[in-house]
GUDOFI-897456 format. One record per residue (C-alpha): x, y, z. Coordinates in nm, 2 decimals. Each point is the difference from the previous one (the first is absolute). Layout:
# GUDOFI-897456
SITE        x        y        z
SITE        X        Y        Z
...
# end
This chain:
# GUDOFI-897456
SITE        x        y        z
SITE    -2.93    -5.58    13.20
SITE     0.08    -0.18    -0.32
SITE    -0.32    -0.17    -0.17
SITE    -0.11    -0.07    -0.35
SITE    -0.13     0.35    -0.10
SITE     0.18     0.24     0.26
SITE     0.33     0.05     0.18
SITE     0.00     0.24     0.29
SITE     0.28     0.13     0.21
SITE    -0.03     0.20     0.31
SITE     0.33     0.16     0.13
SITE     0.18     0.30     0.17
SITE     0.30     0.17    -0.12
SITE     0.32    -0.11     0.19
SITE     0.16     0.27     0.22
SITE     0.38    -0.10     0.05
SITE     0.02     0.28     0.28
SITE    -0.28    -0.16     0.20
SITE    -0.03    -0.38    -0.10
SITE    -0.22    -0.08     0.29
SITE    -0.30     0.23    -0.09
SITE    -0.24     0.01    -0.30
SITE     0.03     0.30    -0.23
SITE    -0.36     0.12    -0.09
SITE    -0.19    -0.02    -0.23
SITE    -0.10    -0.35    -0.05
SITE     0.04    -0.08    -0.37
SITE    -0.20    -0.24    -0.20
SITE     0.08    -0.11    -0.37
SITE    -0.26    -0.21    -0.19
SITE     0.06    -0.18    -0.32
SITE    -0.31    -0.08    -0.22
SITE     0.13    -0.31    -0.18
SITE    -0.29     0.01    -0.25
SITE     0.06     0.35    -0.13
SITE     0.37    -0.01     0.10
SITE    -0.04     0.34     0.17
SITE     0.15     0.12     0.35
SITE    -0.18     0.21     0.25
SITE     0.15     0.18     0.30
SITE    -0.14     0.13     0.33
SITE     0.14     0.18     0.29
SITE    -0.17    -0.02     0.35
SITE     0.08     0.28     0.23
SITE    -0.05    -0.01     0.37
SITE    -0.27     0.23     0.12
SITE     0.12     0.23     0.28
SITE    -0.20     0.18     0.27
SITE     0.05     0.37     0.11
SITE     0.30    -0.10     0.21
SITE     0.16    -0.18    -0.28
SITE    -0.07    -0.35     0.15
SITE    -0.12    -0.29    -0.22
SITE    -0.38    -0.03     0.02
SITE    -0.03    -0.38    -0.07
SITE     0.35    -0.14     0.02
SITE    -0.07    -0.21    -0.31
SITE     0.32     0.04    -0.19
SITE     0.18    -0.31     0.15
SITE     0.19    -0.27    -0.16
SITE    -0.21    -0.18    -0.30
SITE    -0.09    -0.34     0.12
SITE    -0.18    -0.13    -0.30
SITE    -0.21     0.10    -0.32
SITE    -0.28    -0.21    -0.10
SITE    -0.31     0.02    -0.25
SITE    -0.34     0.02     0.16
SITE    -0.29    -0.02    -0.25
SITE     0.08     0.29    -0.24
SITE     0.23     0.18     0.25
SITE     0.33    -0.04     0.13
SITE     0.08     0.00     0.38
SITE     0.34     0.14     0.10
SITE     0.07    -0.08     0.38
SITE     0.24     0.20     0.21
SITE     0.12    -0.08     0.35
SITE    -0.09     0.22     0.31
SITE     0.05    -0.24     0.28
SITE    -0.04    -0.39     0.05
SITE    -0.36     0.06     0.07
SITE    -0.07     0.29    -0.25
SITE     0.04     0.05    -0.38
SITE    -0.14     0.22    -0.27
SITE    -0.15    -0.12    -0.33
SITE     0.04     0.26    -0.29
SITE    -0.28    -0.09    -0.24
SITE     0.12     0.06    -0.37
SITE    -0.19     0.00    -0.32
SITE     0.14    -0.18    -0.32
SITE     0.09     0.34    -0.13
SITE     0.20     0.06     0.34
SITE    -0.23     0.26     0.15
SITE    -0.02    -0.01     0.40
SITE    -0.35    -0.05     0.08
SITE     0.00    -0.07     0.36
SITE     0.21    -0.09     0.32
SITE    -0.12    -0.27     0.22
SITE     0.12    -0.06     0.34
SITE     0.03    -0.37     0.07
SITE    -0.02    -0.31    -0.23
SITE    -0.27    -0.15    -0.22
SITE    -0.16    -0.33     0.14
SITE    -0.02    -0.29    -0.25
SITE    -0.36    -0.09    -0.06
SITE    -0.25    -0.09    -0.25
SITE     0.01     0.21    -0.33
SITE    -0.15     0.33     0.02
SITE     0.07     0.35    -0.13
SITE     0.01     0.09     0.37
SITE     0.29    -0.09     0.22
SITE    -0.01    -0.05     0.38
SITE     0.29     0.18     0.15
SITE     0.16    -0.07     0.32
SITE     0.11     0.30     0.16
SITE     0.33     0.08     0.19
SITE     0.06    -0.04     0.37
SITE     0.23     0.12     0.25
SITE     0.30    -0.23     0.00
SITE     0.08    -0.04     0.38
SITE    -0.37     0.03     0.13
SITE    -0.14    -0.27     0.24
SITE    -0.29    -0.06    -0.22
SITE    -0.09     0.07    -0.37
SITE    -0.38     0.10    -0.05
SITE    -0.12    -0.08    -0.36
SITE     0.01     0.28    -0.23
SITE    -0.15    -0.08    -0.35
SITE    -0.11     0.21    -0.30
SITE    -0.14    -0.08    -0.35
SITE     0.17     0.14    -0.30
SITE    -0.19     0.02    -0.32
SITE     0.26    -0.05    -0.30
SITE    -0.23     0.16    -0.25
SITE    -0.07     0.33     0.18
SITE     0.31     0.01     0.20
SITE    -0.21     0.07     0.31
SITE     0.06    -0.14     0.35
SITE    -0.28    -0.08     0.27
SITE     0.09    -0.05     0.36
SITE    -0.15    -0.31     0.15
SITE     0.16    -0.07     0.33
SITE     0.03     0.14     0.26
SITE    -0.38     0.11     0.02
SITE    -0.09     0.29     0.20
SITE    -0.32    -0.15     0.11
SITE     0.09    -0.38     0.00
SITE    -0.27    -0.16     0.21
SITE     0.19    -0.33     0.04
SITE     0.24     0.16     0.22
SITE    -0.27     0.02     0.28
SITE    -0.02    -0.39     0.01
SITE     0.35    -0.06    -0.04
SITE     0.07     0.23     0.30
SITE    -0.26    -0.22     0.20
SITE     0.19    -0.31    -0.11
SITE     0.34     0.14     0.11
SITE    -0.13     0.15     0.33
SITE     0.12    -0.29     0.23
SITE     0.32    -0.06    -0.21
SITE     0.15     0.35     0.01
SITE     0.27     0.07     0.28
SITE     0.00     0.38     0.01
SITE     0.30     0.05     0.21
SITE     0.20    -0.22    -0.25
SITE    -0.14     0.21    -0.29
SITE     0.09     0.32     0.16
SITE     0.35    -0.11     0.08
SITE     0.04    -0.13    -0.34
SITE    -0.15     0.28    -0.20
SITE    -0.25    -0.24    -0.14
SITE    -0.37     0.09    -0.09
SITE    -0.25    -0.17     0.24
SITE    -0.30     0.01    -0.24
SITE    -0.15    -0.16    -0.30
SITE     0.10     0.27    -0.24
SITE     0.36    -0.06     0.07
SITE    -0.02    -0.37    -0.08
SITE     0.23    -0.14    -0.27
SITE    -0.20    -0.13    -0.31
SITE     0.04    -0.14    -0.35
SITE    -0.25    -0.11    -0.27
SITE    -0.05    -0.38    -0.01
SITE    -0.21     0.03    -0.32
SITE    -0.16     0.26    -0.22
SITE    -0.20     0.05    -0.32
SITE    -0.04     0.32    -0.22
SITE    -0.30     0.00    -0.21
SITE     0.02     0.24    -0.28
SITE    -0.35    -0.06    -0.13
SITE    -0.15     0.08     0.34
SITE     0.23     0.24     0.12
SITE     0.05    -0.19     0.33
SITE     0.28    -0.15     0.21
SITE    -0.03    -0.28     0.25
SITE     0.31    -0.05     0.23
SITE     0.06    -0.23     0.30
SITE     0.24     0.17     0.22
SITE     0.16    -0.21     0.30
SITE     0.10     0.20     0.30
SITE     0.25    -0.14     0.24
SITE     0.11     0.10     0.36
SITE     0.38    -0.02    -0.09
SITE     0.18     0.28     0.18
SITE    -0.27     0.05     0.26
SITE     0.16    -0.21     0.30
SITE     0.01    -0.35     0.08
SITE    -0.38    -0.05     0.07
SITE    -0.10     0.14    -0.34
SITE     0.26    -0.16    -0.20
SITE    -0.21    -0.29    -0.14
SITE    -0.30     0.22    -0.05
SITE    -0.15    -0.03    -0.36
SITE    -0.31     0.13    -0.15
SITE    -0.14     0.04    -0.35
SITE    -0.21     0.30    -0.13
SITE    -0.17    -0.02    -0.33
SITE     0.00     0.34    -0.15
SITE    -0.24     0.09    -0.30
SITE     0.07     0.31    -0.20
SITE    -0.24     0.17    -0.26
SITE     0.18     0.25    -0.20
SITE    -0.25     0.05    -0.28
SITE    -0.18     0.31     0.15
SITE     0.12     0.34     0.08
SITE     0.13    -0.09     0.32
SITE     0.16    -0.33     0.13
SITE    -0.24    -0.23     0.18
SITE     0.13    -0.29     0.23
SITE    -0.12    -0.27     0.24
SITE     0.19    -0.21     0.25
SITE    -0.12    -0.36     0.09
SITE     0.12    -0.27     0.24
SITE     0.06    -0.32    -0.21
SITE    -0.22    -0.22     0.22
SITE    -0.29     0.23    -0.01
SITE     0.04     0.06    -0.38
SITE    -0.02    -0.38    -0.06
SITE    -0.31    -0.02     0.20
SITE    -0.15     0.28    -0.21
SITE     0.12    -0.12    -0.35
SITE     0.11    -0.36     0.03
SITE     0.33    -0.09    -0.14
SITE     0.17     0.28    -0.18
SITE     0.33     0.12    -0.14
SITE     0.12     0.34    -0.09
SITE    -0.12    -0.01    -0.36
SITE    -0.36    -0.10     0.11
SITE    -0.02     0.30     0.24
SITE     0.06     0.24    -0.30
SITE    -0.29    -0.13    -0.18
SITE    -0.32     0.22    -0.05
SITE    -0.23    -0.22     0.20
SITE     0.24    -0.03     0.30
SITE     0.09     0.37    -0.01
SITE    -0.36     0.10     0.03
SITE    -0.03    -0.23     0.29
SITE     0.31     0.11     0.18
SITE    -0.07     0.37    -0.04
SITE    -0.35    -0.04     0.15
SITE     0.17    -0.18     0.31
SITE     0.12     0.16     0.31
SITE     0.38     0.03    -0.02
SITE     0.23    -0.21     0.23
SITE    -0.25    -0.28     0.05
SITE     0.13    -0.22     0.29
# end
């Protein structure tokens, strides 16, 4: 990365005896152009008790980019998985994220799309929220008690071909649906997030191939524990009228939403 204030290089030392492998550690050099000073960091692979890498993050360096007041150094794991080393401007390793930051409205909190199994039939949504100011990560999806899965299972019930799913090693329930956010908004003032996730039946057989359903998730992370609600978009519109993700994070909407039953149909 070479920008006005900083130059950063991520690299491995070449091993001529084994040119097809990466020789650990991952080395990072940073030039602060304003002070004309260099900093150096070495990132070692953590090993478990059997000497096997715990996270497999030290793959080839794909890119380095500034994110807020931090630098994200991305390494390759698989075509469907990567690691993000979160580095401070003084080149301290603050966190490791598994996945990719999702572009969205400006916020000190980033929505992170999690890694997935590359050859799996479906890719259930996996998302977390990373706070740049505190270097803390909060898991959002999947939820252990996602009440929308019940009505999605009802909608899928006549579309699932269970023998096909068993033969093709594909999940036959809503919790296995592939999904991705259509839109989202993080409100730093109200400590809330609204996210529209669209689920699709891809990878669940021909009858479910054209299945689509949206779930609106509301998260309140201002208290001691994460609070959430899930809503059907049609029911939510009947309740609030026209809305967007930003409106759903406003105090008046949050009060109404968290008083309502979750997963309104």
